matplotlib code that plots the C-alpha trace (Angstrom):
import matplotlib.pyplot as plt

x = [20.4, 22.6, 22.2, 24.6, 27.8, 27.4, 30.5, 29.0, 25.6, 23.2, 21.5, 21.9, 18.8, 19.0, 17.2, 16.6, 16.6, 19.9, 21.5, 21.3, 20.3, 21.2, 17.5, 17.7, 18.5, 15.4, 13.2, 14.5, 13.8, 10.2, 9.4, 10.8, 8.7, 5.5, 6.4, 7.0, 3.4, 2.4, 5.2, 6.8, 10.5, 11.9, 15.4, 17.9, 16.0, 12.9, 14.9, 16.3, 12.9, 11.4, 14.5, 13.5, 9.7, 7.2, 5.1, 2.2, 4.5, 6.1, 2.8, 1.5, 4.7, 4.2, 0.6, 1.3, 4.2, 1.8, -1.1, -3.2, -3.4, -6.8, -5.4, -2.2, -3.3, -2.8, 1.0, 1.4, -0.1, 1.6, 5.0, 4.7, 3.7, 6.7, 9.1, 7.9, 8.8, 12.2, 13.2, 12.2, 14.2, 17.4, 19.0, 22.5, 23.7, 24.7, 28.4, 30.1, 26.7, 27.1, 30.5, 29.2, 25.9, 28.0, 30.2, 27.3, 25.7, 28.9, 29.2, 25.7, 24.5, 20.7, 19.6, 16.3, 15.1, 13.1, 11.8, 9.4, 8.6, 5.5, 5.5, 5.1, 8.3, 10.2, 8.9, 10.0, 13.6, 13.9, 14.1, 17.4, 18.9, 17.6, 16.3, 16.1, 19.1, 16.9, 15.1, 12.4, 11.4, 9.2, 7.6, 5.3, 2.4, 3.5, 3.3, 0.7, 3.2, 6.1, 9.4, 10.2, 8.3, 10.7, 7.9, 9.3, 12.8, 11.3, 9.1, 12.0, 14.1, 11.1, 10.7, 14.4, 14.0, 16.8, 16.8, 16.6, 19.5, 21.7, 20.9, 23.0, 20.9, 22.2, 20.4, 20.9, 18.1, 17.0, 13.7, 15.2, 17.9, 15.4, 13.4, 16.6, 17.8, 14.3, 14.4, 17.2, 19.6, 23.1, 23.0, 25.4, 24.2, 25.4, 25.7, 24.3, 22.7, 21.7, 22.6, 21.7, 20.1, 22.7, 22.9, 25.7, 24.7, 25.1, 28.2, 28.2, 30.0, 30.3, 29.5, 29.8, 32.9, 35.6, 33.2, 33.2, 31.8, 34.9, 34.6, 30.9, 31.9, 34.6, 31.9, 29.3, 31.6, 32.6, 28.9, 26.9, 27.6, 27.2]
y = [-53.2, -51.2, -52.1, -54.7, -53.9, -50.2, -48.2, -44.8, -42.9, -43.2, -39.7, -36.4, -35.0, -31.3, -29.1, -25.6, -22.8, -22.4, -25.4, -24.8, -21.0, -18.3, -17.4, -17.3, -13.4, -12.9, -14.9, -12.8, -9.6, -10.7, -11.9, -8.6, -6.5, -8.4, -8.0, -4.3, -3.8, -5.2, -3.2, -6.5, -7.4, -10.4, -11.4, -14.3, -16.4, -16.1, -17.0, -20.1, -21.2, -21.1, -22.3, -25.1, -24.4, -25.8, -22.8, -23.7, -23.9, -20.6, -18.9, -20.2, -18.9, -15.4, -15.4, -16.2, -13.7, -10.9, -12.2, -12.9, -16.7, -16.7, -15.9, -17.8, -17.9, -14.2, -14.6, -17.6, -15.8, -12.6, -14.3, -16.4, -13.4, -11.3, -14.3, -15.0, -11.4, -11.6, -14.9, -13.9, -10.8, -12.8, -15.1, -16.3, -19.8, -20.8, -20.9, -23.6, -24.9, -23.7, -25.5, -28.7, -28.4, -28.0, -30.9, -33.2, -32.3, -32.7, -36.2, -37.0, -37.8, -37.7, -34.8, -33.9, -30.9, -31.6, -28.6, -27.6, -24.5, -24.2, -24.9, -21.2, -20.5, -23.2, -21.7, -18.3, -19.5, -21.2, -17.8, -17.2, -20.6, -22.8, -25.9, -27.7, -29.6, -31.5, -34.6, -34.0, -31.4, -32.1, -29.1, -29.2, -29.2, -32.6, -34.5, -35.3, -34.5, -32.0, -32.1, -33.5, -36.3, -38.2, -38.5, -35.9, -37.5, -41.1, -39.7, -38.1, -41.3, -43.2, -40.8, -41.2, -45.0, -45.2, -46.9, -44.1, -45.9, -45.2, -41.5, -38.7, -35.9, -32.3, -30.4, -27.5, -27.3, -29.4, -30.0, -31.0, -33.3, -35.0, -35.8, -36.8, -39.2, -40.8, -41.5, -44.0, -42.0, -40.9, -37.2, -34.3, -31.6, -28.0, -26.4, -22.8, -21.4, -24.3, -27.8, -30.6, -34.0, -36.9, -40.0, -42.4, -41.7, -38.0, -36.0, -32.4, -29.6, -25.9, -25.2, -26.8, -24.7, -26.9, -29.9, -31.8, -35.2, -37.0, -35.8, -36.6, -40.1, -40.5, -39.3, -41.7, -44.7, -44.0, -43.9, -46.1, -49.4, -47.9]
z = [-61.6, -64.1, -67.7, -69.0, -71.0, -70.5, -71.4, -71.8, -71.7, -74.6, -74.2, -72.3, -70.7, -69.9, -67.5, -68.8, -66.3, -64.6, -66.3, -70.0, -69.9, -67.5, -66.9, -63.1, -63.2, -65.4, -63.0, -60.1, -62.0, -63.0, -59.4, -57.9, -60.4, -59.3, -55.7, -56.0, -57.1, -53.6, -51.9, -50.9, -51.0, -52.8, -51.7, -52.0, -49.5, -51.6, -54.7, -53.1, -51.8, -55.3, -57.4, -59.8, -59.5, -60.4, -61.2, -59.0, -55.9, -56.9, -57.3, -54.0, -52.3, -53.9, -53.0, -49.4, -49.1, -50.3, -48.1, -51.3, -50.7, -52.3, -55.8, -56.7, -60.4, -60.7, -59.9, -62.1, -65.1, -64.5, -64.0, -67.1, -69.2, -68.0, -68.5, -72.0, -73.0, -71.3, -72.6, -76.1, -76.0, -75.4, -72.8, -72.4, -71.9, -68.4, -67.7, -69.8, -71.1, -74.7, -75.3, -73.7, -75.7, -78.9, -78.0, -77.4, -80.7, -82.7, -81.0, -82.3, -78.8, -78.6, -76.3, -74.7, -72.7, -69.5, -67.7, -65.0, -67.1, -69.3, -73.1, -73.7, -71.9, -73.7, -77.0, -75.9, -75.1, -78.4, -80.1, -78.2, -78.0, -80.9, -79.3, -82.8, -81.5, -79.1, -80.3, -77.8, -75.2, -72.2, -70.4, -67.3, -69.7, -71.1, -67.9, -65.2, -62.5, -62.8, -60.9, -58.2, -60.0, -62.3, -65.0, -67.3, -67.4, -67.9, -70.6, -72.4, -72.3, -73.6, -76.5, -77.3, -77.1, -74.5, -71.2, -68.5, -66.6, -69.7, -69.6, -68.1, -66.5, -66.1, -63.3, -60.9, -58.3, -55.3, -56.9, -60.3, -58.9, -56.8, -59.9, -61.8, -59.0, -58.7, -62.4, -62.1, -64.3, -63.5, -62.5, -62.7, -60.3, -60.7, -57.2, -57.0, -53.9, -51.8, -50.7, -53.1, -52.5, -51.9, -54.0, -55.0, -58.6, -58.3, -59.1, -58.1, -60.1, -59.4, -63.1, -66.6, -67.4, -69.0, -69.1, -72.3, -73.6, -72.4, -69.0, -68.9, -70.0, -67.2, -64.6, -65.9, -65.9, -62.3, -61.2, -63.4, -61.5, -58.1]

ax = plt.figure().add_subplot(projection="3d")
ax.plot(x, y, z, "-o")
ax.set_aspect("equal")
plt.show()
């Protein structure tokens, strides 16, 4: 059942890669660099297959593609190391994300970051974006099960002392949206490269361009009592 007397959301929970920051080109670059050392290609189909992580699944995919199934840890460690350097050097916001991020902060809406990336990658991204606006951040190191489990989103809501059903989640990958829907929140999915899960509590947008708090509220009111 939806919470009683709800007129708007009480918190916004952000995914990181591809939703808040435009890190996907950096991930592709890092993945291609690693694959090149094995004389193996990495194309759009590989990118789509690995979009949203989590890292163990990506590492296993890379190990399998290079016929080194016995050592996925090599790929995980190498990929994280490369991404720490790339993120710390600077990363842009995803399309429309900065304006919405600023608008939510100005409206004093509690915000949390929930990512399938490691704590080290979150810390690296902080140098570019400034995550001090988040009241809490949840990485894959902070949960027993990463996305597509809803644990991270539920933990973030609990940390904010907000009912998860009164949260609005912003996500962009199949894995992440699956986790967001399972949490019980209202979800806005940003459609990139592949079909997204379906749910009556999911609203899909092509990007966050021209999306502000008022538009988020309108979407939430339409979906919250579904």
